[in-house]
C-alpha positions, 0 to 999 in steps of 0.5 A, spaced: 499 499 500 503 506 497 504 511 504 501 518 503 508 520 503 510 517 497 503 519 494 505 526 495 512 525 493 509 523 486 504 528 485 509 533 486 513 530 481 508 529 476 506 537 477 513 539 476 514 536 470 507 538 468 510 545 469 515 544 464 511 541 459 506 547 459 511 552 459 514 550 453 507 550 450 505 556 452 512 559 451 512 561 443 504 562 444 505 567 449 509 571 444 505 569 438 499 572 441 502 578 442 506 580 436 499 578 433 495 582 437 499 589 435 503 590 442 510 588 445 512 581 445 513 582 453 506 583 454 504 576 452 509 573 457 507 578 462 499 575 462 502 568 461 506 570 468 500 572 471 496 567 468 500 562 472 502 566 479 495 570 480 489 566 477 493 559 477 493 560 485 486 562 486 479 557 487 476 555 481 479 549 476 484 546 479 488 544 472 486 549 467 491 553 465 490 561 463 494 566 458 494 570 453 489 566 448 489 566 440 481 567 441 481 574 443 487 576 438 483 579 433 478 583 438 485 586 441 489 588 434 481 591 433 482 595 440 489 597 440 488 600 432 482 603 435 483 606 441 491 605 441 495 602 446 495 606 453 487 604 452 489 597 452 490 596 460 483 601 462 480 595 458 482 589 461 482 592 467 474 593 466 474 586 463 477 584 469 472 588 474 466 586 471 468 579 471 469 579 478 462 582 479 458 577 475 462 571 479 460 574 485 453 574 483 453 567 481 451 568 474 458 564 471 453 559 469 450 563 465 455 562 460 454 555 460 446 557 457 450 560 450 449 556 444 454 551 442 454 552 435 454 560 437 461 558 440 464 554 435 462 559 430 465 565 434 472 560 434 471 559 427 470 566 425 476 567 430 480 562 426 478 565 419 480 572 421 486 569 424 489 566 419 487 572 414 492 576 417 497 572 419 498 570 411 500 577 411 505 576 418 508 570 414 510 574 408 513 580 413 507 584 410 503 589 415 495 586 414 489 590 413 485 592 419 478 589 417 477 582 416 474 584 409 480 588 408 484 582 409 480 577 404 480 582 398 487 583 399 490 576 398 490 576 391 495 582 391 499 579 396 500 573 392 503 577 387 507 581 392 510 574 395 511 572 388 515 578 386 519 580 392 525 575 394 525 576 402 518 575 403 518 568 399 523 567 404 519 568 410 514 565 407 518 558 406 520 559 414 513 560 416 511 554 412 517 549 414 513 551 421 507 549 420 509 543 416 513 541 423 508 542 428 503 538 423 507 532 422 510 532 429 504 530 432 505 523 428 512 522 431 512 516 437 510 518 443 516 519 447 518 524 441 513 528 443 515 529 450 518 536 447 512 541 445 511 541 437 510 549 437 517 549 441 521 545 435 517 548 430 520 555 432 527 553 435 528 549 427 526 555 424 530 560 428 537 555 427 535 555 420 534 563 420 541 563 423 545 558 419 543 560 413 543 568 415 536 569 412 533 576 411 526 575 415 524 580 420 525 578 427 521 579 434 523 586 437 525 586 444 524 591 448 525 588 456 520 586 461 520 593 465 519 598 459 513 593 456 509 595 462 505 601 462 501 603 468 493 606 466 494 613 468 488 616 471 487 620 464 487 614 461 480 612 465 476 618 461 476 613 455 471 608 459 465 615 457 466 612 450 461 608 448 465 605 442 470 603 448 464 601 453 463 596 447 469 593 447 469 592 455 462 588 454 465 584 448 472 582 452 468 580 458 463 576 454 469 573 449 473 571 454 468 568 460 465 564 454 472 561 451 474 560 459 468 557 462 467 552 456 475 550 457 473 549 464 468 544 461 472 541 456 478 540 461 472 536 466 471 531 461 479 529 460 480 528 468 477 525 475 479 530 479 475 535 482 471 539 477 469 546 476 466 551 480 464 556 475 463 562 479 469 561 482 473 560 476 469 566 473 472 571 479 480 568 478 479 570 471 477 576 473 482 577 478 488 575 472 485 580 468 484 586 473 492 584 475 494 585 467 490 591 466 493 594 472 500 593 468 497 594 461 498 587 458 494 582 453 487 580 457 487 572 458 483 566 458 483 559 460 487 556 454 485 549 451 491 547 448 495 549 454 490 545 459 490 539 456 497 539 455 497 540 462 492 534 463 496 529 458 503 531 462 500 528 468 498 534 472 494 533 479 494 539 482 494 546 481 502 547 482 503 545 475 500 551 472 503 556 478 510 554 476 509 554 469 507 562 470 514 561 475 518 559 469 515 565 464 518 569 470 525 567 470 525 566 462 522 573 461 527 576 467 534 572 465 533 571 457 529 576 455 534 578 448 532 570 446 526 573 444 529 577 438 532 571 435 525 569 434 523 570 426 516 573 426 514 568 420 515 562 425 510 565 430 505 566 424 506 560 423 504 557 429 498 562 430 496 560 423 496 552 425 492 555 431 487 558 426 486 552 423 485 548 429 479 553 431 476 551 424 470 545 426 472 542 419 470 534 422 464 537 426 461 541 421 459 535 416 455 530 421 452 537 424 449 539 417 446 532 416 444 531 423 442 539 425 442 543 419 439 549 423 445 549 428 450 548 422 447 555 419 448 558 425 455 556 426 456 558 419 452 565 420 456 567 425 463 565 423 461 569 416 459 575 420 464 575 424 469 575 419 464 581 415 463 585 421 467 584 428 467 580 433 462 583 438 457 584 432 458 577 429 457 574 435 450 578 436 448 576 430 450 569 432 446 569 438 439 572 435 439 567 430 440 562 435 435 565 440 430 565 433 432 558 431 430 555 439 423 559 438 422 557 431 423 549 433 419 550 440 413 553 437 409 546 434 403 548 433 397 544 430 391 546 427 384 542 427 378 545 422 371 541 424 367 543 418 360 540 419 358 542 411 353 547 414 353 551 420 359 554 425 366 552 423 370 550 429 378 551 428 382 548 434 388 550 435 394 546 439 401 548 441 405 554 442 402 559 438 407 564 437 409 570 432 413 565 428 407 561 427 402 566 426 402 565 418 401 559 418 395 560 422 393 565 418 394 562 412 389 556 414 384 561 417 383 565 411 382 558 407 376 557 411 369 558 408 368 565 408 360 566 409 359 562 415 361 564 422 368 561 425 369 559 433 376 559 435 378 554 440 385 556 444 384 551 450 389 546 447 394 551 447 400 552 452 403 558 450 399 565 446 404 570 445 401 577 445 402 578 438 399 572 435 393 573 440 392 581 437 392 577 430 386 571 432 382 576 435 383 581 429 381 576 424 376 572 429 372 579 429 373 581 422 370 575 419 364 574 424 362 581 422 361 580 415 357 572 416 350 571 419 347 565 421 343 561 418 337 562 423 338 569 422 337 570 415 331 572 411 327 566 409 329 563 403 324 564 397 
């Protein structure tokens, strides 16, 4: 029988090794997400550090790991472009405070009520915009601001790349990174002890240095230089309605992604399950600290979390230690970031963007639940064409309307004796969505006899349907006369 001390030592050993695995997975992603978001690379590391040392210590989910996420890249880039880098800290701080309030009010579980099709559509939309933007970064070119501009600019980008030697070189480095990451998963299990993103970026660094390739590299300013505490004047931006809308978008998307990640991680292990309100508050505390430091927003990230579980983590010690390793790297080896080709990081994010697309799930979803597939596709397309907040809002509205349509089943029974009044029984849920069908059925009835509407079988009758039925009945029966009250037949 294993003694408690032996079990403790075994748990500490697995948590220690798991933390190293998560650190190696998180390092290139933290830097890559920061570069793609249009902010200094160090800010991505700061968010990863806070995700480990602050959120990692708090209750909620014991095994999922938080940090900067590819899912927020598009939203952060838009916010930085529109309001400037100084406003980012205010936005993230307000997001954290709002998350703390939602968690304290016990609203964390409400995020589980969001349609899965909307969530998958949101992630797919993020993936599409991320891929479109990183194709420019892959060629060491600056991407246009909006999603449609990114897509329409791809033909010109292709021509520019084919006529530019340095751009072709950068594309080769980035493409090689993607290929290494794709092939790395097919190697035997022991070979995969090193994370694919780290290996791919490491090989890109070696190739770039060995052949002195003319590609852009990550710019390094130092950890302390990257930190920017929000000034009192920065908070005046909260009076801007557009910025407040951005805060709401950050809150909804970061919270939903974190809590859906928690649900996914809970299915991967048999340990204690997530307390959603506490996890939301933990995310809020982390984002509050990130906002005070002017860093990127954080969410729980399924890639790092699943790596943590697969590596054998048993307690929250592994995610805390991964923050310690990120802090030590940022403090002791910051100049190491300067040798990383930006095209290689673009390749890492391209790979992450493709993983956000539900390619395997879409076909069976289309066969079995076509309405849900339509919601997913429309949400993704709306994000690509408009922006993150409006796209998710469109998806939510579509999902609610689809649900209302599916639940508003109505059955119409007509009892026509051939002479005298016609009785119409309406059974089920009579809502405005089914009103055209109900009115069509009523208008096909004989116009020269009265109609009696029997609504006793209705389980729900909304105001629009009730008003329309009452109006129809009054107009119809006002122009009909009972047979026994008509003039005697000749």
